[in-house]
N, C-alpha and C positions, 0 to 999 in steps of 0.2 A: 213525417213531413207533409205539410199541406201545400198544394199547388194552386196557383191562381189561374194557370192556363195548362191544359193537357191536349196535345195533338197527336193523334195516332193514324198513321197510314193515309194521310191527306193527299187527295188527287183532284186536280182540276184541269180541264182541257178547254181550249177555244178553237173551234173550227178544225178539229183534228190535231191541233198542236198542244202538247202537254206542257202547261205552265208550271204546275206543281206535281211532283212525281214521287209519291210515297213518303211524305215528310213526317217526321216524328220528333217531338221535343216537349219539354215541360218547363214552365216558368214557376219558380218558387214564390210563395207569398213574401212580400217585403224585400224584393230585390229589384235592381235596375238590370233588365235583360236587354242586351243589344242584339238587334237583328240586322245583319249586314249582308250586302250582296251587290254585284254590279247591276247595271240597268238590264232589265229583261230576265233577271234570274229567278223571278217568282216571288219576290219580296212583297210587292204591292198586292198581288193576288192573295197571298197568305193573310196579310193584314185585313183585307176586305172580307175574307171569310171569317176571321176571328171576331170582327166587329159586327157581323151579321148583315153586311151589305150585299154580298153574293153568297150563293150556296155551292158547296163542293159537289163533285161528282160522286165521291166516296170518301170514307174516313170518319173518324170520331173526333169531335172538338168539344171540350168542356171548358167553359169560362166561368170562374168563380163557382164551380160545382154544377153549373147549368149546361145542359146540352144546347149549344147555340142554335141548332136547327129546330128543336122541339120547344125550347123556352127562350126565344130571343128577347122578348120584352123584359123578362126577369133579369136576364144577363145585362141588358143595356141600361137598366136602372142603376147599376153599380159601376158603369164604365164612364170614363171621360176620354174624349177623342180630340186630339189637337192635330189638324191636317197641316200639310206644308203650306198650302195656299190659304190665305186669309178668308174666313167665312163670316166676318163681321158685317154689320149693316152700317155703311159709312155715313148715312144721313141721321143716324142715332148717336147719342152720346155714349161714352164708355160705360157709364152706370146703366143706361137704358139697355145696352147690349147684354150686360150681365143679368139684369132683371128679366129680360125676355127669355134668356136661357133658363133661368130659375123657374119661370112659368111653365116652360115645356116639360120640366122635370117634376112639376107638382110641388115645388118648395113654397111654403106659406109666405105671404107678403111680409110679415114681420121678420121671419128668419132670413128671407131673401135680402131685405134691406140691410140688415146687420151684417150678413155674410158678404154682401157686395162691397160694403164700405171696408170691411176687414181685408178683402182680397185686393181692393184698389190701393190700400195703404201698403200691403205686403209687396205689391208689384210696382211701387213708386208711381202710381197713376192717380192718386187721390186728388191732387191739385188740378188735374185735367178731367175730373170725373164728369163734368157737365159739358165738355167740349165735344163737338161732333168728331167721329172717328176719321172722317175724310182728311182732317188736318194732321193726323198722327204719322209719325215715321214708321218704317217697317218694324223696327225693334219694339216700339210702343204697341203696335198692332199685335205682334207676336206675344207680348206679355199679356195683352188683353184676352187673346184667344185662350191662353193657358188659364187665366182667371175664370173665363166663361166655362171652361171644361171642369173647373173645380167647384162650381157653385153648389152642386148637389152632394159634395163631399164623397166622390167616388172612391172605391177601393182600388180600382185598377185604371191606370192611365195609358192610353196609346198615343205616342208622340211620333210624328213623321217629320224628320229634319227640323227640329225646333229652333236651331240656330242658323239655318241656311241663309246666307246673304246678309247676316247681321254684323254690325260693327263689334269691335272687341269688347266694349263695355256692356252692350246688350247681351252678347253671348255669355259673358261671365256672370251677369246677373241671373240669367235663366238657368245656367248650370248650378249656381248656388241654390236657387229655388228648388231645383230637382233633388239636390242632396238633402235639403230640409224636409221635403215631402217624403223622402226615403226614411229619414229619422222619425217621421210621424207614422210610419208603418205602411205607407202606400206602396203598391207594386207598380213599376213603370216598365212598359214595353217600348223600347226606343229603336226606331229605324233611322239610320244615318249613314251618310257617305263620309262623315268626318271621323276618321279612324282614331285620331288623337283624342277626340271627345269621347268616343267609346272606351278607349283605354283608361281615361280618367274617371268615367262615371260608372261603368258597368261591372257588376260582380261576375257576370258570365256573358259570353257572346256566342251567337250562332251565325255561321256564315253559310248562306245559301247560294248555290251556283247551278245553273241549268235545271232548276226545279228540284234539286236535291240538297240535303244538308251536307255540306262538305266538312264541317268541323263544328264542335260545340264544347266550350270549356271556359275557364277563367282566362282573361288576357295573358296572365303570366304563364299558365300551363300551355296555352297555344304557342307562345313564343318559344317554348322549349322544344316544340316540334320541329323547328327549323334547324336543319343540319347544315351548319356553315362554320367557316373558320371564325375564331374569336377576333373581334375588332377592338383594338386598344387605342385610346386617345391619350397623347402625352405632349408635354412641352418641356423644352430644355432651357437652361439658363443662357447657354451660348449657342450660336449657330452650329448645325450638324450637317455635313455633306450627305446627300442621299446614298452615294455609293458606299459610304462606310456602314450605314445601317443595313444595306443589302448583303453585306458580308457576314452578318449575324445569322447563324444557322436557323434560328427560330422564326425568322421573318419571311413571309411569302410575298407580301406586297406592301408598298409604302405610298401614301398620298400626303400632300401638304396642303392645308387650308389655313391661310393666315399664319399665325404662329404655332399652329397645332399640327402634329404628325399623327397620321392614322395608319396603324400597322395591323396586318392580318397575320395570325399565328395559330398553330395547332395547340400550343401549350403556353398559357399565360404565365405560369410560375417559372418555367424555364426561360421565357422571354425576359421576365423581370430580373432574373439572375444575370442573364447575358448583358442586359442594359446597365445594370449596376456595375458590372465589371468594366464595361465600355466607358461609362462616364468617369469612373475612377482613373482609368488609364489616360483619358483625355483632359483631366482636370475640369470636368464639366459637372453639372447637377441636373437632376430631374425635378422640375418644378411641380408638375401635376401628372398623375397616372390614373386613367379611368378605363375600366372594361365596359364596352357598350354592348348591351343585349340586343337581340333582333327586335324589330319594331312590329306592331300589329299590322302595319301596312305590308311588311314582308310576308307575314303569315297569310294575309288576305290574298296577295298575288300568288303565293305558292299553292294554296289549297284550291283556289278557283281555277288555276292552270291545270292542276291534277284532275279535277272533275271534268274540265273541258276536254282534256286529252283522252279521258275514258269513254266519252260519248261517241 
């Protein structure tokens, strides 16, 4: 297996405070890798080291096979970076911004022009290609930043909160573009506070807390770590008194939201049998029955709490 990023025993301190403390992880080529963590967890410091902005105190970091300390230029030639804060030149047009970035990466004028137009079309910006960026919405600027990061056709993309503060339509468009880039074989390193977004996009996620990796796996496997009662969502054809549901042995707790009942149980199968018997006796029917799995947010809160309590 080939890895786009390899991090071993990474350590970085500021003024005696350890921001990153012995971090280890690998990012596979051709995956969207989510990097999650609360504010101050060491997330930003790690990304700045991986992109060659700052140097670590110790550890080994290889990006696309290059030692980021010894060969930073070679590594950066194949990287695209999308910061959370816009780095566009607002007095230039969308096309001029992309061409400026192409020049910095040494893309020929002919290739740059063709590639710029292709990216502008791909990100629904072509009709506004000659307009100054100062008149763009935040969503348009974010799409432009992503286009600028792709002008030199990088193998690896670092994205910092790419949909933060965007409207639903812009967020959807960017997520769709990231999935298309994945299909094209790109590797994407995604930092985000949007856990639902990470759940939808990422093949694997790492959660960092207090400078340490608290967990790393697929979203589904991480959810299985949560030891909790099963949560069942169901609706009935006719109204059901709460006190009658509490009489069923398999139920620990009941909540009602709208027309839906949410039941906590140790055993979903036994609960289903008990409910089937109950509605039969009451001449009622179960309209819907769904078992709800733990969310990535619950995993995040659980593992960051554990790391915090260990410190």
